[in-house]
N, C-alpha and C positions, 0 to 999 in steps of 0.2 A: 702803308705809308710810303710816299714817294721821296726820292732823294732831292735834296736842296738844289734848285737850278744853278746856283753859284758854284756848287761842288761839281755839278755835271760839266760846267764850262771848262774846268781844269783837269778833269779825269782823262787819262791817257793810258794806253796799254804799257805796262812796265817793261815789256820786252822790245817792241818795235816803236814805241813812243807815239803811235798813231791814235786817231780817234776811235771811240767805241760807240755802240748803240745800246741804249738803256731800254731793255725789254721789261717794263715795269711789272706787268702781270705775272711774269715768271721769275722776278727778282734776280735778274742777272744782267751783266754787261757783256756784249758780244763784239769780238774782233773778227770781222769777216776775212781779213787778210791772212791771219794765222789759223782761222777756224777754231777759235778758242773762246771759252766763256769764263767769266769771273762771277762767282756767286756773291749775292748780297745777303748777309746774315744780320738780323736785328738792326736793319737799316744802315749797316756799315759795309761798304764794298770791300771784299777780300781781294786785294790787288797783289797777291803773291804769285809769282810764276809757278812755283811748285804746287800751288793749290788750284791752279787753273785746270779746266777740263778741255781737252781737244775733242772736237766733235767731228763726225764723219761728214762726207759731202752732202748727204741727204739732209742731215740736221742743220748744217750751215746754210743750205738753200732754204730750208723752212724758216729759219730765223731771219734771213735776209728778206725773204718774201713777206714775212710778218711785219718787219720794220718798214718795208716799202709800202705795204697796204695801209698801215696805220699812220704813215707820214712821219715816222720817227726819224729825226735828224741825228747825225753823228754829234758827239759831245763837243767837237769843234771842227772847223774846216782845216784840212791838212794843207 
């Protein structure tokens, strides 16, 4: 199940307050600035800094490339 579009419009990284990319098929939100992902569990975004996963450069590039290729827009315009 995908996240509600209205929810996506207001979701921001809890640390830098910037927009995120919703990678639906992997059930995560990605912050390319901090190279961090936030998991979505049972259709609920887990927006806790302590539970975020910092990804390496290769994974961050893969996620950004995936978002770009799929035309995924950030949750809002910064």
